[in-house]
C-alpha positions as CSV (number, residue, x, y, z in Angstrom):
1,M,0.0,0.0,0.0
2,T,1.2,3.5,-0.8
3,P,1.3,6.3,1.8
4,Q,-1.5,8.1,-0.2
5,E,-3.7,5.0,-0.2
6,F,-3.0,4.4,3.5
7,E,-4.0,8.0,4.4
8,I,-7.2,7.8,2.3
9,S,-8.1,4.5,4.0
10,L,-7.6,6.1,7.4
11,K,-9.8,9.0,6.5
12,K,-12.5,6.6,5.5
13,G,-12.3,5.1,9.0
14,T,-10.5,1.9,8.2
15,V,-8.1,0.9,11.1
16,P,-5.9,-2.1,10.3
17,T,-5.4,-4.8,12.9
18,I,-1.7,-5.0,12.1
19,C,0.4,-2.3,10.4
20,F,4.0,-1.7,9.7
21,L,5.1,1.9,8.7
22,Y,8.7,2.3,7.8
23,G,11.2,4.2,5.6
24,E,13.9,6.9,5.5
25,E,11.4,9.7,5.8
26,Q,10.7,9.4,9.5
27,F,8.8,12.7,9.7
28,L,6.1,11.2,7.5
29,V,6.2,7.9,9.4
30,E,5.6,9.8,12.7
31,R,2.8,11.8,11.3
32,A,1.1,8.7,9.9
33,V,1.5,7.0,13.4
34,N,-0.2,9.9,15.0
35,M,-3.0,9.9,12.4
36,L,-3.6,6.2,12.9
37,L,-3.5,6.3,16.7
38,D,-6.0,9.2,16.7
39,R,-8.4,6.9,14.9
40,A,-7.5,3.7,16.7
41,V,-7.8,4.8,20.4
42,D,-10.2,7.0,22.2
43,P,-7.9,9.8,23.6
44,T,-9.8,9.8,26.9
45,L,-9.2,6.1,27.4
46,K,-5.6,6.0,26.1
47,D,-4.1,5.3,29.5
48,F,-6.1,2.0,29.6
49,N,-5.8,1.0,26.0
50,F,-2.3,1.8,24.7
51,N,1.0,0.1,25.1
52,L,4.4,1.3,23.8
53,F,7.4,-1.0,23.2
54,Y,10.8,-0.5,21.6
55,G,12.2,-3.2,19.4
56,N,15.8,-3.1,20.8
57,E,14.6,-3.8,24.3
58,S,11.4,-5.8,24.0
59,K,10.5,-9.5,24.0
60,G,8.0,-10.9,21.5
61,V,5.9,-12.5,24.2
62,D,5.3,-9.1,26.0
63,I,4.2,-7.6,22.7
64,V,1.8,-10.4,21.9
65,D,0.4,-10.4,25.5
66,A,-0.4,-6.7,25.2
67,A,-1.9,-7.2,21.7
68,Q,-4.1,-10.1,23.0
69,T,-5.4,-8.1,26.0
70,L,-9.0,-7.0,25.6
71,P,-9.7,-3.3,25.3
72,M,-11.1,-1.6,28.4
73,F,-14.3,0.5,28.1
74,A,-13.6,0.9,24.4
75,E,-13.9,-0.8,21.0
76,R,-10.2,-1.1,20.4
77,R,-6.7,-0.9,22.0
78,A,-3.4,0.0,20.3
79,V,0.0,-1.5,20.7
80,L,2.9,0.5,19.2
81,V,6.4,-1.0,18.6
82,K,9.0,1.6,17.7
83,R,12.4,0.6,16.2
84,A,10.8,-2.6,15.2
85,E,13.6,-3.4,12.8
86,Q,15.7,-4.1,15.9
87,L,13.4,-6.9,17.1
88,K,15.5,-10.0,17.6
89,A,14.9,-13.2,15.5
90,E,13.3,-15.0,18.5
91,A,10.9,-12.1,19.1
92,L,9.8,-12.1,15.4
93,E,9.3,-15.9,15.7
94,M,7.2,-15.5,18.8
95,M,5.1,-12.8,17.1
96,L,4.5,-14.7,13.8
97,P,1.5,-16.7,15.0
98,Y,-0.2,-13.5,16.1
99,I,0.4,-11.9,12.7
100,L,-1.3,-14.9,11.1
101,N,-4.3,-14.5,13.4
102,P,-4.5,-11.0,14.9
103,S,-6.9,-9.9,17.6
104,P,-9.8,-8.0,16.0
105,G,-10.0,-5.6,18.9
106,T,-6.3,-4.5,18.7
107,C,-4.3,-2.3,16.3
108,L,-0.7,-3.6,16.4
109,L,1.5,-0.9,14.9
110,L,5.2,-1.4,14.2
111,T,7.5,1.4,12.9
112,G,11.1,1.5,11.8
113,T,13.5,2.7,9.1
114,K,14.0,-0.4,7.0
115,I,12.9,-4.0,6.8
116,D,14.2,-7.2,5.2
117,Q,11.2,-8.4,3.1
118,R,12.9,-11.7,2.4
119,K,12.3,-12.8,6.0
120,K,9.3,-15.0,6.6
121,F,7.9,-12.6,9.2
122,F,7.7,-9.7,6.7
123,L,6.5,-12.0,3.9
124,E,3.6,-13.0,6.1
125,F,3.0,-9.5,7.4
126,K,2.6,-8.3,3.8
127,K,0.0,-10.9,3.2
128,H,-2.0,-10.4,6.4
129,G,-1.4,-6.8,7.3
130,V,-0.7,-3.3,6.0
131,L,2.9,-2.5,5.0
132,V,3.7,1.1,4.0
133,E,7.1,2.5,3.0
134,Y,7.8,6.3,3.3
135,K,10.7,7.0,0.9
136,R,12.8,10.1,1.1
137,F,11.5,12.8,-1.2
138,Y,13.5,13.7,-4.3
139,D,14.4,17.4,-4.5
140,N,12.0,17.9,-7.4
141,K,9.1,16.7,-5.2
142,L,9.7,19.2,-2.4
143,S,7.8,22.1,-3.9
144,G,4.7,19.9,-4.2
145,F,5.0,18.8,-0.6
146,I,5.4,22.4,0.5
147,Q,2.3,23.5,-1.4
148,S,0.2,20.6,0.0
149,E,1.4,21.3,3.5
150,S,0.6,25.0,3.2
151,V,-2.9,24.3,2.0
152,A,-3.4,21.7,4.9
153,Q,-2.3,24.4,7.3
154,G,-4.8,26.9,5.9
155,K,-2.7,29.1,3.7
156,P,-1.8,28.4,0.1
157,I,1.7,29.3,-1.1
158,E,2.8,30.6,-4.4
159,T,4.7,28.1,-6.6
160,A,7.8,30.4,-6.7
161,A,7.6,30.8,-2.9
162,A,7.5,27.1,-2.4
163,E,10.5,26.6,-4.7
164,L,12.4,29.3,-2.8
165,L,11.6,27.6,0.5
166,S,12.7,24.3,-0.9
167,A,16.0,25.8,-2.0
168,L,16.6,27.4,1.4
169,I,15.8,24.4,3.6
170,G,16.5,21.4,1.4
171,N,15.3,17.9,1.9
172,N,14.2,18.2,5.6
173,L,10.5,17.8,5.8
174,Q,10.4,18.4,9.6
175,E,12.1,21.8,9.1
176,L,10.0,22.6,6.1
177,S,6.8,21.9,8.0
178,S,8.1,24.1,10.9
179,Q,8.9,27.0,8.5
180,I,5.4,26.7,6.9
181,Q,3.8,27.0,10.3
182,K,5.8,30.2,11.0
183,L,4.9,31.6,7.6
184,V,1.2,30.9,8.2
185,V,1.4,32.9,11.4
186,Y,3.5,35.7,9.8
187,V,1.2,36.4,6.8
188,G,-1.8,36.7,9.1
189,T,-4.9,37.6,7.2
190,K,-3.2,37.6,3.7
191,S,-4.7,35.2,1.3
192,R,-1.5,33.4,0.4
193,I,2.2,33.1,1.2
194,T,4.4,35.0,-1.3
195,V,8.1,35.0,-2.3
196,D,8.6,38.2,-0.3
197,D,7.1,36.5,2.8
198,V,9.6,33.6,2.5
199,R,12.5,36.0,2.0
200,T,11.5,38.1,5.0
201,M,11.0,35.1,7.3
202,A,14.2,33.4,6.2
203,S,16.5,36.4,6.2
204,S,17.6,35.8,9.8
205,S,18.1,32.1,9.5
206,K,21.3,30.1,8.8
207,A,19.5,28.4,5.8
208,F,19.1,31.8,4.1
209,T,22.8,32.6,4.7
210,A,23.7,29.2,3.1
211,F,21.4,30.1,0.2
212,E,23.1,33.5,-0.2
213,L,26.5,31.8,-0.1
214,A,25.5,29.5,-3.0
215,K,24.2,32.5,-5.0
216,F,27.3,34.6,-4.5
217,L,29.5,31.7,-5.4
218,G,27.5,31.3,-8.6
219,L,28.0,34.9,-9.3
220,R,31.8,34.5,-8.5
221,D,31.4,37.4,-6.0
222,V,34.4,37.0,-3.7
223,Q,33.6,39.7,-1.1
224,N,30.0,38.7,-0.5
225,S,30.8,35.0,-0.6
226,I,33.4,35.4,2.2
227,R,30.9,37.5,4.2
228,S,28.2,34.8,3.9
229,L,30.7,32.1,4.8
230,D,31.9,34.0,7.9
231,A,28.3,34.5,9.0
232,L,27.6,30.8,8.7
233,F,30.5,29.9,10.9
234,L,29.6,32.6,13.4
235,N,26.2,31.0,13.6
236,G,27.7,27.7,14.4
237,E,26.9,26.0,11.1
238,E,28.8,22.8,10.3
239,A,30.8,22.2,7.2
240,P,28.9,19.1,5.9
241,M,25.6,21.1,5.9
242,M,27.2,23.9,3.9
243,I,28.8,21.6,1.4
244,G,25.5,19.8,1.0
245,A,23.7,23.1,0.2
246,L,26.4,24.1,-2.3
247,T,26.3,20.7,-3.9
248,R,22.6,21.0,-4.5
249,H,23.0,24.4,-6.0
250,F,25.8,23.6,-8.3
251,R,24.2,20.4,-9.4
252,Q,21.4,22.5,-10.8
253,L,23.9,24.9,-12.4
254,W,25.6,21.9,-14.1
255,R,22.3,20.7,-15.5
256,V,21.5,24.1,-16.8
257,R,25.0,24.5,-18.3
258,E,24.6,21.2,-20.2
259,L,21.4,22.4,-21.8
260,L,22.9,25.8,-22.6
261,D,25.8,24.0,-24.4
262,K,23.1,22.2,-26.4
263,K,21.8,25.6,-27.5
264,M,18.5,25.1,-25.7
265,Q,16.5,28.3,-25.1
266,P,15.9,29.5,-21.5
267,A,12.1,28.8,-21.8
268,D,12.8,25.2,-22.8
269,I,15.3,24.8,-20.0
270,S,12.7,26.0,-17.6
271,R,10.3,23.3,-18.8
272,E,12.9,20.6,-19.0
273,L,14.3,21.1,-15.5
274,S,11.0,22.4,-13.8
275,I,12.7,25.7,-12.8
276,N,10.2,28.4,-12.1
277,S,10.5,31.3,-14.5
278,F,10.8,33.6,-11.5
279,F,14.3,32.3,-10.8
280,L,15.3,31.2,-14.3
281,G,17.2,34.3,-15.3
282,E,19.5,34.3,-12.3
283,I,20.2,30.6,-12.5
284,V,21.0,30.8,-16.2
285,A,23.3,33.8,-15.6
286,Q,25.2,31.8,-12.9
287,A,25.4,28.7,-15.1
288,R,27.1,30.8,-17.9
289,N,29.9,31.6,-15.4
290,F,31.1,28.0,-15.3
291,P,32.1,25.7,-18.2
292,R,31.4,22.0,-17.6
293,R,35.1,21.1,-17.2
294,E,35.3,23.6,-14.3
295,L,32.1,22.3,-12.8
296,K,33.6,18.9,-12.7
297,R,36.6,20.3,-10.8
298,I,34.3,22.0,-8.4
299,F,32.5,18.8,-7.6
300,D,35.8,17.0,-7.1
301,E,36.6,19.7,-4.6
302,F,33.2,19.3,-2.9
303,Y,34.0,15.7,-2.4
304,R,37.5,16.3,-1.1
305,C,36.3,19.0,1.4
306,D,33.5,16.8,2.6
307,V,35.8,13.9,3.3
308,A,38.5,16.2,4.9
309,S,35.9,18.0,7.1
310,K,34.9,14.6,8.5
311,T,38.4,13.3,9.1
312,G,40.1,16.0,11.0
313,G,40.5,18.9,8.5
314,Q,39.9,22.5,9.7
315,P,36.4,23.3,8.5
316,Y,36.9,27.1,8.0
317,T,40.2,26.6,6.2
318,L,38.6,24.0,3.9
319,L,35.5,26.1,3.1
320,H,37.5,29.3,2.7
321,G,39.8,27.6,0.2
322,L,36.8,26.2,-1.6
323,T,35.1,29.6,-1.8
324,M,38.2,31.3,-3.2
325,G,38.7,28.5,-5.7
326,I,35.2,28.7,-7.0
327,C,35.2,32.5,-7.2
328,T,38.6,33.0,-8.8
329,G,39.1,29.7,-10.6
330,S,42.5,29.3,-8.9
331,W,42.9,25.9,-7.3
């Protein structure tokens, strides 16, 4: 079952007797858990009808005993097992008969980051229960997530504003959701969230400074690049985060540069790479500053700096050298 199908099923009132939610995108897993528990257990009776276990410290017999306990003063009880991928083999073996014949008055919910679907336990789980994977979003899906999240929180967001927020924050759904909440409060009675709203709210954040650094590097602006770099370090930002933000930005410049070299027109580049026309001119201008052979060298340097920053290298020295190299072309 897909996450979308699972959510639709919940909204229709269907509560599974056994369910496993897993995947890299733990923000979505946790949100789905809360949605399911809200429907599975009466909040006023949760103290009597809810059990929480952790896979790395629980025995299968305890989980099964809880799941087989009748609900008290309610239609259903819920048993949640977090970090279920850490359940030991003997625990899974103990739980298997229950998976084949679950209690109709219990919702047994397991969560984790990954599972081995070759194991008998998960093969049977897939046959008898609900198995839902929450994969990490690709960058090109973030704008859609932001727009959906904004509507859900009661305030639509312009497409360009969603793309700017995506560029600022990156692939961190928890932080994106938090920023959207702040934007909804900030815009007040306005009908929608605009690019200017995002710029204003983000201007004091480290994410905005990282975005500025990427932009100034793309423009080969030495003075402002160093200023942005210094601000990031003063704010306590770590080198891997900065390198990740720069890598995302220059990956986009490389893709644009490839299409420019093929004589593709800006409007066609916008459609091909799903770049909003609001940002297209600036991105194309930056891409023209870097031939592909130089972009390859830059990515080699990103890799070298990332490894060095994690193995004892001095972060500021590494990033300062990287900044000067990109801006001046002197390596």
